[in-house]
VOKOLDO-156175 format. One record per residue (C-alpha): x, y, z. Coordinates in Angstrom, 3 decimals, decimal comma, m for minus. Example, Ala and Ser with C-alpha at 12.3 -4.5 7.8 and 13.67 -1.06 7.14 Angstrom:
[site [12,300; m4,500; 7,800]];
[site [13,670; m1,060; 7,140]];
END
This chain:
[site [m22,349; 50,784; m141,627]];
[site [m24,607; 50,510; m138,607]];
[site [m24,566; 52,608; m135,445]];
[site [m23,263; 49,753; m133,309]];
[site [m20,684; 48,530; m135,781]];
[site [m18,192; 50,598; m137,739]];
[site [m15,363; 48,347; m138,805]];
[site [m13,181; 48,930; m141,862]];
[site [m12,306; 45,736; m143,677]];
[site [m9,743; 45,196; m146,442]];
[site [m8,512; 41,834; m147,688]];
[site [m8,971; 38,671; m145,639]];
[site [m8,653; 39,264; m141,876]];
[site [m7,326; 36,622; m139,500]];
[site [m8,299; 35,059; m136,146]];
[site [m9,826; 37,683; m133,817]];
[site [m10,123; 40,097; m136,712]];
[site [m12,051; 37,450; m138,636]];
[site [m14,525; 37,031; m135,791]];
[site [m15,078; 40,778; m135,599]];
[site [m15,468; 41,058; m139,363]];
[site [m18,019; 38,211; m139,423]];
[site [m20,131; 39,666; m136,631]];
[site [m20,006; 43,170; m138,107]];
[site [m21,003; 41,828; m141,514]];
[site [m23,885; 39,794; m140,079]];
[site [m25,137; 42,794; m138,129]];
[site [m24,971; 45,060; m141,171]];
[site [m26,891; 42,594; m143,329]];
[site [m29,467; 42,063; m140,597]];
[site [m30,076; 45,773; m140,098]];
[site [m29,933; 46,693; m143,794]];
[site [m31,901; 43,856; m145,390]];
[site [m33,582; 41,855; m142,643]];
[site [m33,207; 38,473; m140,994]];
[site [m33,590; 36,332; m144,117]];
[site [m30,749; 38,173; m145,876]];
[site [m28,256; 36,905; m143,296]];
[site [m27,013; 33,763; m145,015]];
[site [m23,588; 32,216; m144,560]];
[site [m22,784; 33,041; m148,198]];
[site [m23,749; 36,692; m147,764]];
[site [m21,897; 37,072; m144,478]];
[site [m18,747; 35,489; m145,914]];
[site [m18,843; 37,799; m148,927]];
[site [m19,429; 40,918; m146,812]];
[site [m16,779; 39,985; m144,233]];
[site [m14,180; 38,940; m146,757]];
[site [m13,735; 35,466; m145,257]];
[site [m14,387; 31,930; m146,443]];
[site [m17,456; 29,962; m145,397]];
[site [m15,322; 27,372; m143,543]];
[site [m13,957; 30,266; m141,439]];
[site [m17,506; 30,986; m140,286]];
[site [m18,428; 27,337; m139,752]];
[site [m15,355; 26,838; m137,556]];
[site [m16,906; 29,340; m135,160]];
[site [m20,651; 28,728; m135,468]];
[site [m22,647; 25,807; m136,878]];
[site [m25,310; 27,883; m138,668]];
[site [m26,570; 31,386; m139,360]];
[site [m28,880; 31,315; m136,354]];
[site [m25,920; 30,954; m134,020]];
[site [m24,085; 33,731; m135,847]];
[site [m26,972; 36,082; m135,096]];
[site [m27,119; 34,957; m131,473]];
[site [m23,428; 35,879; m131,231]];
[site [m24,204; 39,254; m132,812]];
[site [m26,933; 39,909; m130,241]];
[site [m24,729; 38,915; m127,302]];
[site [m21,866; 41,057; m128,538]];
[site [m23,804; 44,281; m128,942]];
[site [m26,512; 44,040; m126,254]];
[site [m25,197; 43,770; m122,659]];
[site [m27,328; 42,037; m119,987]];
[site [m27,407; 45,046; m117,634]];
[site [m27,492; 43,143; m114,351]];
[site [m27,819; 45,049; m111,060]];
[site [m26,171; 44,000; m107,812]];
[site [m27,675; 44,129; m104,327]];
[site [m28,245; 47,798; m103,437]];
[site [m30,177; 47,066; m100,252]];
[site [m33,500; 48,375; m101,590]];
[site [m36,039; 46,999; m104,083]];
[site [m36,892; 50,490; m105,244]];
[site [m33,254; 51,465; m105,827]];
[site [m32,491; 48,241; m107,695]];
[site [m35,500; 48,642; m109,985]];
[site [m34,500; 52,248; m110,667]];
[site [m30,902; 51,229; m111,455]];
[site [m32,083; 48,418; m113,737]];
[site [m34,477; 50,678; m115,646]];
[site [m31,962; 53,510; m115,909]];
[site [m29,660; 51,008; m117,564]];
[site [m32,491; 50,032; m119,906]];
[site [m33,199; 53,683; m120,730]];
[site [m29,553; 54,160; m121,709]];
[site [m29,526; 50,879; m123,632]];
[site [m32,718; 51,579; m125,562]];
[site [m31,420; 55,049; m126,371]];
[site [m29,138; 53,377; m128,911]];
[site [m31,075; 53,028; m132,181]];
[site [m28,941; 50,089; m133,290]];
[site [m29,655; 48,141; m130,124]];
[site [m33,377; 48,854; m130,419]];
[site [m33,317; 47,416; m133,937]];
[site [m31,383; 44,317; m132,841]];
[site [m33,890; 43,552; m130,093]];
[site [m36,933; 44,214; m132,271]];
[site [m35,489; 42,137; m135,104]];
[site [m34,530; 39,285; m132,774]];
[site [m38,045; 39,065; m131,358]];
[site [m39,638; 39,247; m134,807]];
[site [m37,282; 36,631; m136,288]];
[site [m37,840; 34,256; m133,373]];
[site [m41,545; 34,255; m134,227]];
[site [m40,789; 33,233; m137,828]];
[site [m37,982; 30,726; m137,381]];
[site [m38,293; 27,977; m134,757]];
[site [m34,586; 27,184; m134,956]];
[site [m33,699; 30,797; m134,311]];
[site [m36,261; 30,943; m131,510]];
[site [m34,565; 28,063; m129,711]];
[site [m31,136; 29,552; m130,294]];
[site [m31,951; 33,144; m129,221]];
[site [m34,232; 32,356; m126,268]];
[site [m31,429; 32,018; m123,668]];
[site [m30,205; 35,462; m124,729]];
[site [m33,695; 36,985; m124,492]];
[site [m34,225; 35,295; m121,130]];
[site [m31,389; 37,368; m119,650]];
[site [m33,650; 40,411; m119,535]];
[site [m36,448; 39,027; m117,335]];
[site [m33,836; 37,047; m115,357]];
[site [m32,184; 40,235; m114,117]];
[site [m35,461; 41,742; m112,924]];
[site [m36,619; 38,406; m111,510]];
[site [m33,533; 38,350; m109,287]];
[site [m34,314; 41,860; m108,065]];
[site [m37,895; 40,855; m107,185]];
[site [m36,705; 37,732; m105,370]];
[site [m34,194; 39,776; m103,370]];
[site [m36,939; 42,241; m102,510]];
[site [m39,123; 39,446; m101,156]];
[site [m36,256; 37,977; m99,133]];
[site [m35,397; 41,424; m97,763]];
[site [m38,999; 42,222; m96,869]];
[site [m39,366; 45,094; m99,360]];
[site [m41,860; 43,151; m101,493]];
[site [m44,956; 41,216; m100,440]];
[site [m44,266; 37,501; m100,161]];
[site [m47,434; 36,607; m102,099]];
[site [m46,554; 38,676; m105,173]];
[site [m46,614; 36,939; m108,566]];
[site [m42,902; 37,093; m109,397]];
[site [m43,278; 36,364; m113,109]];
[site [m46,116; 38,844; m113,597]];
[site [m44,339; 41,614; m111,692]];
[site [m41,148; 40,956; m113,672]];
[site [m43,092; 41,184; m116,939]];
[site [m44,877; 44,376; m115,880]];
[site [m41,649; 46,201; m115,032]];
[site [m39,665; 44,979; m118,033]];
[site [m42,591; 45,240; m120,407]];
[site [m43,319; 48,876; m119,634]];
[site [m39,913; 49,982; m120,892]];
[site [m39,737; 47,491; m123,754]];
[site [m43,163; 48,496; m125,087]];
[site [m42,530; 52,212; m124,685]];
[site [m39,183; 52,085; m126,485]];
[site [m39,230; 49,154; m128,924]];
[site [m42,910; 49,193; m129,923]];
[site [m43,896; 52,859; m129,562]];
[site [m40,438; 54,293; m130,374]];
[site [m40,738; 56,776; m127,522]];
[site [m37,746; 58,106; m125,660]];
[site [m37,011; 57,038; m122,094]];
[site [m34,830; 58,692; m119,478]];
[site [m33,824; 58,319; m115,851]];
[site [m36,891; 60,234; m114,682]];
[site [m39,088; 57,590; m116,290]];
[site [m37,031; 54,891; m114,569]];
[site [m37,492; 56,575; m111,190]];
[site [m41,229; 57,013; m111,779]];
[site [m41,766; 53,316; m112,542]];
[site [m39,528; 52,296; m109,631]];
[site [m41,458; 54,532; m107,191]];
[site [m44,818; 53,316; m108,466]];
[site [m43,961; 49,623; m108,421]];
[site [m42,209; 49,659; m105,066]];
[site [m45,241; 51,331; m103,491]];
[site [m47,645; 48,898; m105,170]];
[site [m45,904; 45,763; m103,871]];
[site [m44,699; 46,870; m100,464]];
[site [m45,860; 44,589; m97,614]];
[site [m48,833; 45,788; m95,560]];
[site [m48,048; 47,071; m92,063]];
[site [m47,993; 44,363; m89,429]];
[site [m50,958; 44,215; m86,970]];
[site [m48,649; 45,310; m84,152]];
[site [m47,491; 48,381; m86,033]];
[site [m51,053; 49,183; m87,000]];
[site [m52,212; 48,917; m83,384]];
[site [m49,389; 51,160; m82,183]];
[site [m50,208; 53,759; m84,825]];
[site [m53,914; 53,696; m83,840]];
[site [m53,057; 54,089; m80,148]];
[site [m50,806; 57,022; m80,872]];
[site [m53,481; 58,731; m82,935]];
[site [m55,996; 58,163; m80,139]];
[site [m53,718; 59,722; m77,562]];
[site [m53,196; 62,821; m79,662]];
[site [m56,940; 63,356; m79,846]];
END
């Protein structure tokens, strides 16, 4: 059994239990034997259900695995905290906790790898994968509207830089992340994209310095 699924099955489950059994079985096969091992036949046998039971819920194996990903990997959205820096920190702290789960790391890595091999799966899983940059994109857009972030910033590039740093560190390098790392990235990024001081503020600061001398 996998870390994110530990369901005991005996006989043929019904309704909600069937859905749980199917998703657990698909996840186990995916993690144990890889993407190509997750066939409708194999899932049905592992879950103890009939193939029509699966097809009544999902049209193909790709959609079964999308359902698996959605079930076990939450989106981790962050509400308006009034500060770009604080929202980035909250988002990345959530990611640090999320990526701390070995099962979730394997789901994400496997989903990305499988989407590169199977065009049908790529189309099916992309809306799920898009949830991750979407959450950070919203934070960047709020920061611009609030005045915390420069208006001329490249939203997509900044989103990719923040998300990518944690994804690469955890999923690719298999390095641990914690809340201190989240705060470090949030401090660095918020400083890098903060708007320059207005000419008026700059002039006032210069005048004050001149008076002190």
